[in-house]
N, C-alpha and C positions, 0 to 999 in steps of 0.2 A: 504494500500500500504506500502511495506517495502523498505527502502533505506539502502544499505550496505555502511557504511563509510570505507574509506581507513584509516587504523589505524597506529599510530606512536609507541605507547607503550602498545597497547591492552586496554588502559583505557582512555586516553585523546586525542581527535582529535586535530590536529593543527588548529590555527585560520583560515588558508587558507581553510582547509577542511570544517570548520564550515560555513564559508562564502559561499562556493559553495553549501553546503547542504541547507542553508537558501534560497539561490536564486532558487534552484530547487523547494523547497516547495512553495515559493512565486509564482513561475511561474505556478505551478500546481493549486494553489489557484486562481490565476487570470484567468486561462483558465476555471476553474470551474465556477467562477463568471460570466465570459463572456458568457459561455454556458447558465447559469441560466437567465441572462439578455436577451439573444437572445430568449430563450424559452418564457419568460414572455412577450417580445415584440410581438412575434407571437400570443400569446394568446390574447393580447390586440387588435391586428389587427382583429382577428377572432370575438371578441365581437363587434367591430365597424361594421364589415361586416354584422353581424347578426342584428344589429340595423337598417341598411340601407335596408335590404332585404324585410321585410314584406310590402305588398301593403297597409296595414292599415295606415302606416305612410306617404305614398306618398303625400297625400293631406293636411298634417299637418306639424308641426314643433316639433322636439324632441331634448332633451338634456340628456346626461348621464355622470355621474361623479363617478368614482370608486377610493377609496383611502385606503391605508394601513396605519393606525395610528401608528402601532409599528415601521415601517420603515420611517414614514413621507414621503410617496411616492404616487404620483398620478399614478394610473395604467391605467386608461382609461379616456380620456377627449374628449367628443363629444359635442360641444356647451355648455360646462360646465360653461362658464362665460356669457352666454346670459340670458336675462330676460324672464321669463314665468309667467303666471298666476298660482299661487301655490295652489289655492283652500284651502282645509283643511290641506295641509302641513304647512300653516301659524300657525297651532296649535303647531308645534314643537318650533317655536320661542316664542309663548305665554307661553308654558310650561317652557322653559329655563329661560326667563326673569322673569316671575312671581315667580318661585321658588327661584331665586336668591334674589328677593326683599323681599318676605314674610317670609323667614326663616322657622321657625318650627310651626307657628300658623297662623290662619285666623283672620283678624280683622272683627268684626261683626257690631258694632255701636260705635260711640262716644257718650258720655252722660255727662250731667251736672245735678246735684241735687240742687234745690233751692226751699225752702218753700213748701215742700211736693210734689213738681212737678219734674218729670224727663223729661228733654229735650233730645231728641235723634236725631242723624244724621246717617243714614245708610252708610255703607262702602262697600256695594256690595256683602256681603255673600249670596250665592245662595240658601241655604236649610232651609229657615225660612218659617213658624214658627215651633218651637219645644218646648218641655217642659222646657228646660233651659231658652229659651227666654221668655216664658210666665211667669215663676217665676221671671225673671229679671224685667219684667214690673210690676208685682204685688208688688214689693218692695216700690212703690210710690203710693200716692193717685191719682195722675193724670199723664198722659203721653202726652207730646206735640211732635208731629212729625215735626222736622225741617230739614228733608232730602232735599238736593239740587236736583233741577230738572236737568235732562240731556236729550239730544235728544234720543227718543225712538228707532230709527234705527241708524245703523252705516253708515259711509260714503260709498256711492256706493251700498247700499242694494237695492234690487228690491222691490218697493212699493207694487206690486201686490202679493207678497209672504206673505202678512200680515196674511192670515188664516192658514198658515202651521206651524206645531209644530217646524220645524227646524229654524224658524225665530221669536222667542219670543222677546218681547220688552225688552230693557235694562233698569235697574233701580238700584239705590243705596240701596233701601230697598225692595227687591222683596219678595212677599209672594206666596206660592203655585206655585213657579216657573213661576209666571206671566202667568198662563194658567188656562182655565176652564177644569176640569177633568170630563168627561161625560162618564157614563157607563150604560149598561143594565144588570141587574141581575135577580135573581129569583123573586124579588118583584117589578119589574118595573124599571123605569129610575131614576138614581141618578146623582147628580153633586155637585161639590164644587169648589170654595167657593160660598156660597149662600148669597152674600152681597147685600145691596141696590145698585141699579144701574145695576145689572145683570138680564137680562130678558131671559128666556128660554121658547120656545113655540114649540108645535108640528104642523107640516104642511105636510099632506099626499101627497101634490102636489110638494113638494120641490125637490125630486129627488136625494138628497144627505143625507148621514147619519147625518151630522152636518155642519152648516155653520154659519158664523158671518158677520154682516154688517161691512162695511169697517171702519166707524168712530163711532161705538157705540158698547156697550156690549149687543147686541141683537142677540141671538142665535136661530136658527131654526133647528129642527131635524125631519126627516121623519121616523116614526115607521116601515114602510115597508122595510127600508134599514138596519135594525139592526138584528144581531144574538145574541143569549144568551151569556152573559159574555164578550161582546165586550167592549173595553175602547178606548176613543179618547181624545186627548188633542188639544185644539185650543187656540192660544195666546189671552190674554185679551187686551183690548184697554185702554190706559190712566191709567196705574196701580197706578200712584201717587194719583189720585183722589179716586180710589177704596179702597186704604188703610184705608180711614176713616171708611169704613164698618168693617174692622177688629178691629180697636181700639174701635169702638162703641160696637161691640159685646162682647169685653172683659171688657167693662165698665170702661175703663181707659182713655177715650178721654179728652184732655184738649184743651182750646182755647186761651191760653195765647200767647203773642208775643214772638218770638224766640230771644234768646240772640244774640248779635252781636259779642261778644268776646268768642271764644272757646279755648283759649290758655291753660286754666286749665282743659279742658275736659279729662275724663278718657276713656279708650277703653275696651269694652267687647271683649274678644278673645276666640276662640275655638281652641282646639288641631287640628293640621293638620292631615287629614285622607286620606288614599289611595283611598277611593271610589271616591273622587272628581277627582283625576287624572286618575283613571280607566275610568270614564265617558268622560274625556277630550280626552284621547288617544285611548282607546279601542272602545268606542261608538261614538267617534268624535262628542261630544255633543256641539253644537254651543252656547247654553245658558250658559253652564259652562265656556266655553272659554271667552265669553264676560264678565262674572261676575268676573272671575279671573283677567282679565286685569283691571277692575274697582277697585278691591281690592288692586292691586299693586299700582295703581295711588293714591288711598286714603292713602295707607301706607306711601307713600312719603310725603303726606300732603302739597305739594307746587304747585299742578297743578289743574287748574280749568277745563281743557279740556283733553280728552284722547290724542289728537294730541300732546300736550305739553309733556305728559309723554312718549309717543312713541319717540319723538325727543330726550328727555333726555336719554332713553335707548339706542338709536342708537349711541349717542355720548359717552356713558360710557360702559355699559355692552356689547354692540355689536360693539365696536370700532374696533375690530380686524378682522371683516368680510372682506373677500377678494374682494367683489364687493359691489357696492351701492345697497340699497334695498328700495323699497317703501312699507311701512307697515301702514295700516289704521285701521284695526280692529283685534279683537282677534281670530275670528273663521275662517276667509277666505271666508266668504259669499260675500265679495266685490270683484269685478273684478278690482278695482283700485290697489290691491296688486300686486307687482311685485317682483319676487325672482329668484335667479340663483341656479342651482344644486350645484355649489361650495359653496355657502352660506349655503345651507341646510346641506351639508356634514360637514362644519365647526361647525355648531350648534350641530349636532349629535356627533361629536368628543368631543366637550365640555361636553356634557351630559355623554358620555361614560367615560371620564376621571374623572368627578365628582362623578359618581354613581357606576361605575363598571358594568361588563357584566351581573351579576346575577340580579341586579335591573333593567337593561335595558330589560332583558327577561321578567320580571314581568310587566313592565310598557307598553311595546309596543305590539300591536297585533301580533300573531303568524300566519304565512302563513298556510292556510288550517285548522286552529284550533280555533282561538279566535278572538273576536272583529269584526271589519269591514272586516277582512281577513278570517273569519271563513269558508266562502263558496268559497273563491278564492284561486287560486294557490295550488291545491291539490297535485301536484307532488313535491312541495318544502319541502319535508320531507326526512329524511335519509332513504336509501333503506331498511336497515335491521330492524331498530327499529321504524321507522315512527315518529321520533322526528323532529319537525320543525327546519329548519336552517335559515329562514328569519324572522326577526322581524322588522316591518316597519309601518309607518304611511301613509295611503292613503289619497288622496284628489281628489274630482271630482266636476266639474260643467259641464253643457252641453258643449260638444266638447272639454273638458279638463280633463286630468287625470294625476295624479302624484303619485309616490310611493318612499319614502325615508326611509332608515333604515340601518339595519345591516345584514351581511351574515356571518354565522359561517361555514367556508369551511371544506371540507373533510380532508384538511391538517393541521387543527388546527388553522387557521388564523381567525382573526376577521376583516372583511373589511366593510367599510361604503360606501353606494351608494345613489345616487339620480337620479331618472328617472322622466323626465317631458315632457309631450306631450300636445300641445295646437293646437286648430283649426282643428282637424281631423273631418272627416265627417262619419266615420264608427261607429258602436256601441261600447261603452266602453268595453263591454265584449270581443270583438275581439282584442282591444288594450292590454288588460290584457293577453289574450291567446298568443299573439305574444311576450310579455315580459317574460313569464314563462320559456321557454327554455333558454333564455339568462341568467337568474338568476341561473338556474340549472347548466349551463356550468361553471359559475363563481365558484359555490360551488365545482364542480367536478375537475376543472383544476387549480384553484388558491390555 
Protein backbone atom coordinates (compact mmCIF):
# COMPACT_ATOMS: atom_id res chain seq x y z
CA UNK A 1 0.00 0.00 0.00
CA UNK A 2 1.32 3.50 -0.93
CA UNK A 3 0.49 6.65 1.08
CA UNK A 4 1.04 10.02 -0.61
CA UNK A 5 2.31 12.65 1.83
CA UNK A 6 1.39 16.37 1.55
CA UNK A 7 4.73 17.99 1.06
CA UNK A 8 6.11 21.29 2.44
CA UNK A 9 9.43 21.58 0.63
CA UNK A 10 9.52 18.37 -1.42
CA UNK A 11 11.92 16.74 1.06
CA UNK A 12 10.79 17.09 4.67
CA UNK A 13 7.18 16.54 5.81
CA UNK A 14 5.89 18.69 8.67
CA UNK A 15 5.53 17.20 12.15
CA UNK A 16 1.75 17.44 11.76
CA UNK A 17 1.83 15.46 8.53
CA UNK A 18 4.12 12.84 10.10
CA UNK A 19 1.70 12.42 12.98
CA UNK A 20 -1.25 11.99 10.62
CA UNK A 21 0.67 9.46 8.55
CA UNK A 22 1.70 7.49 11.63
CA UNK A 23 -1.89 7.39 12.84
CA UNK A 24 -3.06 6.14 9.44
CA UNK A 25 -0.48 3.37 9.46
CA UNK A 26 -1.31 2.46 13.05
CA UNK A 27 -5.00 2.32 12.22
CA UNK A 28 -4.32 0.02 9.28
CA UNK A 29 -2.11 -2.19 11.43
CA UNK A 30 -4.73 -2.41 14.16
CA UNK A 31 -7.41 -3.28 11.64
CA UNK A 32 -5.14 -5.98 10.22
CA UNK A 33 -4.40 -7.35 13.71
CA UNK A 34 -8.08 -7.29 14.55
CA UNK A 35 -8.91 -9.19 11.39
CA UNK A 36 -6.19 -11.76 12.20
CA UNK A 37 -7.46 -12.17 15.75
CA UNK A 38 -11.00 -12.58 14.48
CA UNK A 39 -9.91 -15.20 11.95
CA UNK A 40 -7.94 -17.10 14.58
CA UNK A 41 -10.90 -16.93 16.96
CA UNK A 42 -13.16 -18.42 14.29
CA UNK A 43 -10.64 -21.18 13.61
CA UNK A 44 -10.46 -21.98 17.31
CA UNK A 45 -14.26 -22.18 17.51
CA UNK A 46 -14.22 -24.57 14.55
CA UNK A 47 -11.70 -26.82 16.32
CA UNK A 48 -13.92 -26.88 19.43
CA UNK A 49 -16.97 -27.76 17.36
CA UNK A 50 -15.04 -30.59 15.70
CA UNK A 51 -14.07 -31.90 19.15
CA UNK A 52 -17.68 -31.98 20.28
CA UNK A 53 -19.12 -33.48 17.11
CA UNK A 54 -17.88 -37.12 16.95
CA UNK A 55 -20.20 -39.62 18.61
CA UNK A 56 -17.20 -41.58 19.91
CA UNK A 57 -16.65 -38.84 22.50
CA UNK A 58 -20.25 -38.66 23.71
CA UNK A 59 -19.90 -41.33 26.38
CA UNK A 60 -16.48 -40.13 27.55
CA UNK A 61 -14.69 -37.00 28.68
CA UNK A 62 -12.18 -35.11 26.51
CA UNK A 63 -9.74 -32.26 26.90
CA UNK A 64 -7.76 -30.36 24.29
CA UNK A 65 -5.16 -27.62 24.63
CA UNK A 66 -3.40 -25.86 21.75
CA UNK A 67 -0.60 -23.39 22.37
CA UNK A 68 1.64 -21.14 20.28
CA UNK A 69 5.02 -20.99 22.10
CA UNK A 70 6.43 -18.19 19.93
CA UNK A 71 3.55 -15.84 20.79
CA UNK A 72 2.97 -17.33 24.26
CA UNK A 73 -0.70 -17.67 23.39
CA UNK A 74 -3.32 -20.33 24.10
CA UNK A 75 -5.23 -20.90 20.88
CA UNK A 76 -7.73 -23.57 21.98
CA UNK A 77 -8.67 -24.55 25.52
CA UNK A 78 -11.33 -27.22 25.95
CA UNK A 79 -11.15 -28.64 29.49
CA UNK A 80 -7.44 -27.93 29.33
CA UNK A 81 -7.12 -27.59 33.11
CA UNK A 82 -9.18 -30.65 34.02
CA UNK A 83 -7.45 -33.81 35.23
CA UNK A 84 -7.28 -37.00 33.16
CA UNK A 85 -5.60 -40.40 33.39
CA UNK A 86 -2.57 -39.77 31.15
CA UNK A 87 -1.42 -43.39 30.56
CA UNK A 88 1.93 -43.30 28.71
CA UNK A 89 1.81 -39.52 28.33
CA UNK A 90 3.36 -39.79 31.80
CA UNK A 91 6.59 -40.66 29.98
CA UNK A 92 6.82 -37.04 28.78
CA UNK A 93 7.22 -35.98 32.40
CA UNK A 94 9.63 -38.85 33.08
CA UNK A 95 11.71 -37.81 30.09
CA UNK A 96 11.89 -34.13 31.06
CA UNK A 97 12.66 -34.68 34.74
CA UNK A 98 15.18 -37.51 34.35
CA UNK A 99 17.16 -35.76 31.62
CA UNK A 100 17.30 -32.64 33.78
CA UNK A 101 18.67 -34.68 36.70
CA UNK A 102 21.00 -37.11 34.92
CA UNK A 103 22.87 -34.65 32.73
CA UNK A 104 25.11 -36.37 30.18
CA UNK A 105 25.66 -39.84 31.71
CA UNK A 106 23.87 -42.81 33.24
CA UNK A 107 24.81 -43.99 36.75
CA UNK A 108 25.25 -47.77 36.76
CA UNK A 109 26.45 -48.85 40.23
CA UNK A 110 28.02 -47.42 43.35
CA UNK A 111 31.02 -49.42 44.50
CA UNK A 112 33.54 -49.75 47.32
CA UNK A 113 36.81 -51.75 47.07
CA UNK A 114 38.09 -53.33 50.29
CA UNK A 115 40.45 -56.28 50.78
CA UNK A 116 40.17 -57.65 47.21
CA UNK A 117 36.39 -57.44 47.46
CA UNK A 118 34.20 -55.13 45.40
CA UNK A 119 30.92 -54.15 47.07
CA UNK A 120 28.32 -52.87 44.62
CA UNK A 121 24.92 -51.19 44.83
CA UNK A 122 22.84 -50.92 41.69
CA UNK A 123 21.49 -47.54 40.59
CA UNK A 124 18.85 -48.68 38.11
CA UNK A 125 20.73 -48.81 34.79
CA UNK A 126 18.47 -50.94 32.54
CA UNK A 127 20.81 -52.60 30.00
CA UNK A 128 23.02 -54.95 32.03
CA UNK A 129 24.99 -57.15 31.73
CA UNK A 130 27.45 -56.08 29.05
CA UNK A 131 31.17 -56.54 28.40
CA UNK A 132 32.10 -53.33 30.24
CA UNK A 133 30.23 -54.42 33.34
CA UNK A 134 31.71 -57.92 33.24
CA UNK A 135 35.23 -56.46 33.00
CA UNK A 136 34.38 -54.15 35.89
CA UNK A 137 33.45 -57.14 38.06
CA UNK A 138 36.58 -59.07 37.08
CA UNK A 139 38.77 -56.34 38.55
CA UNK A 140 38.15 -57.81 42.04
CA UNK A 141 38.54 -61.31 43.49
CA UNK A 142 35.06 -61.24 44.96
CA UNK A 143 31.89 -59.23 44.36
CA UNK A 144 29.28 -58.62 47.02
CA UNK A 145 25.86 -57.42 45.89
CA UNK A 146 24.58 -54.81 48.36
CA UNK A 147 21.77 -53.47 46.17
CA UNK A 148 18.79 -52.06 48.04
CA UNK A 149 15.45 -53.85 47.73
CA UNK A 150 12.54 -51.90 46.29
CA UNK A 151 8.87 -52.83 45.61
CA UNK A 152 8.77 -54.85 42.41
CA UNK A 153 5.57 -53.15 41.18
CA UNK A 154 4.69 -49.47 41.05
CA UNK A 155 1.84 -47.91 42.97
CA UNK A 156 -1.47 -48.78 41.34
CA UNK A 157 -0.14 -51.40 38.93
CA UNK A 158 -2.44 -54.30 38.09
CA UNK A 159 -1.21 -57.44 39.90
CA UNK A 160 -2.62 -59.78 37.24
CA UNK A 161 -0.50 -58.19 34.52
CA UNK A 162 2.55 -59.95 36.00
CA UNK A 163 3.08 -62.30 32.99
CA UNK A 164 3.05 -59.57 30.33
CA UNK A 165 6.22 -58.04 28.92
CA UNK A 166 4.92 -54.50 29.38
CA UNK A 167 4.97 -54.88 33.18
CA UNK A 168 8.44 -56.11 34.08
CA UNK A 169 9.48 -55.88 37.71
CA UNK A 170 11.47 -52.84 38.82
CA UNK A 171 14.91 -53.33 40.34
CA UNK A 172 18.00 -51.25 41.05
CA UNK A 173 20.30 -53.87 39.50
CA UNK A 174 18.34 -55.48 36.67
CA UNK A 175 19.86 -58.14 34.42
CA UNK A 176 18.56 -59.21 31.00
CA UNK A 177 15.80 -56.61 31.44
CA UNK A 178 14.30 -58.70 34.24
CA UNK A 179 12.73 -61.09 31.75
CA UNK A 180 13.04 -64.65 30.47
CA UNK A 181 13.81 -64.50 26.74
CA UNK A 182 12.38 -67.63 25.11
CA UNK A 183 12.66 -68.51 21.42
CA UNK A 184 12.26 -71.31 18.93
CA UNK A 185 14.99 -71.61 16.30
CA UNK A 186 16.35 -74.15 13.84
CA UNK A 187 17.78 -76.29 16.64
CA UNK A 188 14.89 -76.29 19.06
CA UNK A 189 13.94 -74.10 22.00
CA UNK A 190 16.33 -71.72 23.74
CA UNK A 191 16.03 -69.35 26.65
CA UNK A 192 18.12 -67.10 28.84
CA UNK A 193 19.05 -66.47 31.54
CA UNK A 194 19.48 -70.12 32.57
CA UNK A 195 20.07 -69.41 36.25
CA UNK A 196 19.39 -71.67 39.22
CA UNK A 197 15.82 -71.15 40.31
CA UNK A 198 14.43 -70.83 36.78
CA UNK A 199 12.48 -73.88 35.61
CA UNK A 200 11.24 -74.27 32.03
CA UNK A 201 9.08 -77.26 31.06
CA UNK A 202 7.02 -78.37 28.07
CA UNK A 203 3.30 -79.15 28.41
CA UNK A 204 1.29 -80.01 25.31
CA UNK A 205 -1.97 -79.43 27.23
CA UNK A 206 -1.02 -75.89 28.27
CA UNK A 207 -2.76 -74.11 25.40
CA UNK A 208 -0.44 -71.08 25.55
CA UNK A 209 2.96 -70.47 23.94
CA UNK A 210 4.54 -69.59 27.29
CA UNK A 211 3.21 -69.00 30.80
CA UNK A 212 4.69 -68.30 34.23
CA UNK A 213 3.40 -69.16 37.65
CA UNK A 214 2.38 -66.06 39.56
CA UNK A 215 4.85 -66.29 42.46
CA UNK A 216 7.63 -68.47 41.04
CA UNK A 217 10.01 -68.63 38.10
CA UNK A 218 8.33 -71.77 36.78
CA UNK A 219 7.62 -71.42 33.04
CA UNK A 220 5.55 -73.77 30.89
CA UNK A 221 5.47 -73.75 27.09
CA UNK A 222 3.28 -75.61 24.62
CA UNK A 223 5.30 -76.82 21.59
CA UNK A 224 2.11 -76.90 19.48
CA UNK A 225 1.74 -73.13 19.86
CA UNK A 226 5.11 -72.12 18.44
CA UNK A 227 6.22 -71.07 14.98
CA UNK A 228 9.81 -71.11 13.76
CA UNK A 229 11.92 -68.13 14.93
CA UNK A 230 9.31 -66.88 17.39
CA UNK A 231 10.61 -64.97 20.43
CA UNK A 232 8.72 -64.15 23.63
CA UNK A 233 9.62 -62.23 26.78
CA UNK A 234 7.97 -62.89 30.13
CA UNK A 235 8.93 -60.99 33.30
CA UNK A 236 10.96 -62.83 35.90
CA UNK A 237 9.76 -63.06 39.49
CA UNK A 238 11.88 -61.87 42.42
CA UNK A 239 14.87 -60.72 40.38
CA UNK A 240 16.88 -59.74 43.48
CA UNK A 241 17.18 -63.40 44.52
CA UNK A 242 17.87 -64.53 40.95
CA UNK A 243 20.89 -62.25 40.66
CA UNK A 244 22.81 -64.75 42.76
CA UNK A 245 22.73 -67.02 39.74
CA UNK A 246 24.49 -64.40 37.64
CA UNK A 247 27.28 -63.76 40.13
CA UNK A 248 27.73 -67.48 40.72
CA UNK A 249 28.05 -68.15 37.00
CA UNK A 250 30.70 -65.42 36.78
CA UNK A 251 32.59 -66.96 39.71
CA UNK A 252 32.68 -63.67 41.55
CA UNK A 253 30.12 -64.24 44.28
CA UNK A 254 31.06 -63.01 47.77
CA UNK A 255 29.21 -63.58 51.05
CA UNK A 256 30.69 -60.82 53.20
CA UNK A 257 28.54 -58.40 55.14
CA UNK A 258 27.79 -55.14 53.30
CA UNK A 259 29.35 -51.88 54.54
CA UNK A 260 27.08 -49.45 56.38
CA UNK A 261 28.93 -46.33 55.22
CA UNK A 262 28.86 -45.59 51.48
CA UNK A 263 29.92 -41.93 51.65
CA UNK A 264 33.25 -42.67 49.96
CA UNK A 265 31.76 -44.88 47.24
CA UNK A 266 32.62 -44.28 43.60
CA UNK A 267 30.12 -44.46 40.75
CA UNK A 268 30.52 -46.43 37.54
CA UNK A 269 28.98 -44.32 34.76
CA UNK A 270 28.07 -44.95 31.15
CA UNK A 271 27.84 -42.39 28.38
CA UNK A 272 24.25 -41.35 27.72
CA UNK A 273 22.98 -42.87 24.48
CA UNK A 274 19.96 -42.00 22.35
CA UNK A 275 18.79 -45.62 22.13
CA UNK A 276 17.45 -45.46 25.68
CA UNK A 277 15.30 -42.42 24.89
CA UNK A 278 14.25 -43.92 21.57
CA UNK A 279 12.85 -46.85 23.51
CA UNK A 280 11.21 -44.52 26.02
CA UNK A 281 9.44 -42.23 23.56
CA UNK A 282 9.28 -44.15 20.27
CA UNK A 283 8.55 -47.62 21.62
CA UNK A 284 6.86 -46.37 24.82
CA UNK A 285 8.89 -48.91 26.80
CA UNK A 286 7.53 -49.12 30.35
CA UNK A 287 10.61 -50.91 31.67
CA UNK A 288 12.94 -48.18 30.42
CA UNK A 289 10.69 -45.50 31.91
CA UNK A 290 10.71 -47.05 35.36
CA UNK A 291 14.46 -47.61 35.34
CA UNK A 292 15.11 -44.03 34.24
CA UNK A 293 13.10 -42.78 37.19
CA UNK A 294 15.08 -45.05 39.53
CA UNK A 295 18.38 -43.77 38.10
CA UNK A 296 17.32 -40.16 38.61
CA UNK A 297 16.31 -40.86 42.21
CA UNK A 298 19.62 -42.62 42.88
CA UNK A 299 21.53 -39.77 41.26
CA UNK A 300 20.04 -37.41 43.85
CA UNK A 301 21.29 -39.86 46.52
CA UNK A 302 18.95 -38.58 49.22
CA UNK A 303 15.72 -40.49 48.61
CA UNK A 304 14.82 -43.91 49.93
CA UNK A 305 11.54 -44.11 48.02
CA UNK A 306 10.45 -43.08 44.53
CA UNK A 307 7.59 -41.08 46.05
CA UNK A 308 10.10 -38.84 47.82
CA UNK A 309 11.99 -38.16 44.61
CA UNK A 310 8.77 -37.40 42.75
CA UNK A 311 7.73 -34.92 45.43
CA UNK A 312 11.15 -33.24 45.21
CA UNK A 313 10.80 -32.99 41.41
CA UNK A 314 7.30 -31.49 41.72
CA UNK A 315 8.60 -28.89 44.19
CA UNK A 316 11.62 -27.95 42.08
CA UNK A 317 11.85 -28.93 38.40
CA UNK A 318 8.07 -28.92 37.91
CA UNK A 319 7.24 -25.99 40.19
CA UNK A 320 6.04 -23.83 37.29
CA UNK A 321 3.35 -26.21 36.09
CA UNK A 322 0.00 -24.42 35.65
CA UNK A 323 -2.01 -27.14 37.43
CA UNK A 324 -1.54 -29.64 40.23
CA UNK A 325 -0.43 -33.09 39.16
CA UNK A 326 -0.58 -36.58 40.63
CA UNK A 327 2.48 -38.55 39.58
CA UNK A 328 3.22 -42.00 40.98
CA UNK A 329 5.30 -43.96 38.42
CA UNK A 330 7.57 -43.48 35.46
CA UNK A 331 5.65 -45.37 32.79
CA UNK A 332 2.00 -44.44 33.22
CA UNK A 333 0.91 -48.00 33.97
CA UNK A 334 -0.81 -46.75 37.11
CA UNK A 335 -4.30 -45.31 36.97
CA UNK A 336 -3.41 -43.24 40.03
CA UNK A 337 -1.61 -40.76 37.76
CA UNK A 338 -3.59 -37.60 37.02
CA UNK A 339 -2.54 -34.94 34.54
CA UNK A 340 -4.04 -31.97 32.67
CA UNK A 341 -3.59 -31.10 28.99
CA UNK A 342 -2.20 -27.70 30.05
CA UNK A 343 0.49 -29.40 32.15
CA UNK A 344 1.55 -31.62 29.27
CA UNK A 345 1.79 -28.62 26.95
CA UNK A 346 3.93 -26.87 29.60
CA UNK A 347 6.29 -29.87 29.65
CA UNK A 348 6.48 -30.09 25.87
CA UNK A 349 7.23 -26.36 25.68
CA UNK A 350 10.09 -26.81 28.16
CA UNK A 351 11.48 -29.66 26.05
CA UNK A 352 11.17 -27.62 22.83
CA UNK A 353 12.94 -24.63 24.39
CA UNK A 354 15.73 -26.81 25.79
CA UNK A 355 16.34 -29.06 22.79
CA UNK A 356 15.08 -27.26 19.69
CA UNK A 357 12.75 -28.50 17.00
CA UNK A 358 15.21 -30.77 15.19
CA UNK A 359 15.96 -32.82 18.29
CA UNK A 360 12.24 -32.99 19.07
CA UNK A 361 11.65 -34.41 15.58
CA UNK A 362 14.25 -37.14 16.27
CA UNK A 363 13.02 -38.00 19.74
CA UNK A 364 9.23 -38.13 19.27
CA UNK A 365 7.31 -40.57 17.05
CA UNK A 366 6.20 -39.20 13.67
CA UNK A 367 2.56 -39.59 12.65
CA UNK A 368 2.17 -42.35 10.09
CA UNK A 369 5.92 -43.05 10.02
CA UNK A 370 7.63 -44.16 13.22
CA UNK A 371 7.36 -45.55 16.73
CA UNK A 372 3.93 -46.06 18.26
CA UNK A 373 2.45 -43.78 15.55
CA UNK A 374 3.87 -45.76 12.61
CA UNK A 375 0.49 -47.24 11.66
CA UNK A 376 -1.66 -44.38 12.98
CA UNK A 377 -2.72 -41.07 11.42
CA UNK A 378 -1.66 -41.79 7.81
CA UNK A 379 -3.08 -38.45 6.55
CA UNK A 380 -0.96 -36.32 8.88
CA UNK A 381 1.78 -35.82 6.29
CA UNK A 382 2.39 -32.93 3.94
CA UNK A 383 0.26 -33.29 0.77
CA UNK A 384 3.11 -32.97 -1.76
CA UNK A 385 6.17 -34.49 -0.09
CA UNK A 386 4.56 -36.88 2.40
CA UNK A 387 6.61 -35.51 5.31
CA UNK A 388 5.03 -35.98 8.76
CA UNK A 389 3.97 -32.75 10.45
CA UNK A 390 2.83 -34.20 13.81
CA UNK A 391 5.39 -35.54 16.30
CA UNK A 392 3.80 -36.74 19.49
CA UNK A 393 3.67 -39.18 22.40
CA UNK A 394 0.63 -41.41 22.63
CA UNK A 395 -0.75 -43.11 25.72
CA UNK A 396 -3.45 -45.71 26.11
CA UNK A 397 -5.10 -47.82 28.75
CA UNK A 398 -8.46 -49.51 28.38
CA UNK A 399 -11.07 -46.78 27.80
CA UNK A 400 -8.39 -44.06 27.80
CA UNK A 401 -6.35 -42.50 25.01
CA UNK A 402 -4.05 -39.47 24.94
CA UNK A 403 -1.84 -37.82 22.34
CA UNK A 404 0.43 -34.86 23.12
CA UNK A 405 3.10 -33.27 20.98
CA UNK A 406 3.97 -30.82 18.22
CA UNK A 407 2.31 -29.70 14.97
CA UNK A 408 4.46 -28.06 12.28
CA UNK A 409 1.79 -26.14 10.39
CA UNK A 410 1.57 -25.26 6.70
CA UNK A 411 2.21 -21.60 7.61
CA UNK A 412 5.54 -22.40 9.26
CA UNK A 413 4.38 -22.28 12.87
CA UNK A 414 5.30 -24.78 15.59
CA UNK A 415 2.27 -25.39 17.81
CA UNK A 416 2.05 -27.61 20.89
CA UNK A 417 -1.07 -29.64 21.66
CA UNK A 418 -2.44 -32.14 24.12
CA UNK A 419 -5.50 -34.30 23.53
CA UNK A 420 -6.80 -36.43 26.40
CA UNK A 421 -9.84 -38.73 26.28
CA UNK A 422 -11.00 -40.83 29.24
CA UNK A 423 -13.85 -43.24 29.95
CA UNK A 424 -15.07 -43.72 26.37
CA UNK A 425 -16.74 -46.98 25.40
CA UNK A 426 -15.84 -47.06 21.70
CA UNK A 427 -12.75 -48.79 20.29
CA UNK A 428 -9.59 -46.70 20.57
CA UNK A 429 -9.16 -46.91 16.80
CA UNK A 430 -12.35 -44.87 16.39
CA UNK A 431 -11.10 -42.23 18.84
CA UNK A 432 -7.91 -41.87 16.82
CA UNK A 433 -9.87 -41.67 13.58
CA UNK A 434 -12.01 -38.83 14.97
CA UNK A 435 -8.92 -36.91 16.12
CA UNK A 436 -7.10 -37.15 12.79
CA UNK A 437 -9.09 -34.51 10.81
CA UNK A 438 -8.86 -32.10 13.77
CA UNK A 439 -5.08 -32.23 13.72
CA UNK A 440 -5.05 -31.89 9.95
CA UNK A 441 -7.22 -28.79 10.11
CA UNK A 442 -4.85 -27.20 12.61
CA UNK A 443 -1.96 -27.91 10.25
CA UNK A 444 -3.86 -26.42 7.32
CA UNK A 445 -5.52 -23.37 8.92
CA UNK A 446 -3.13 -22.22 11.63
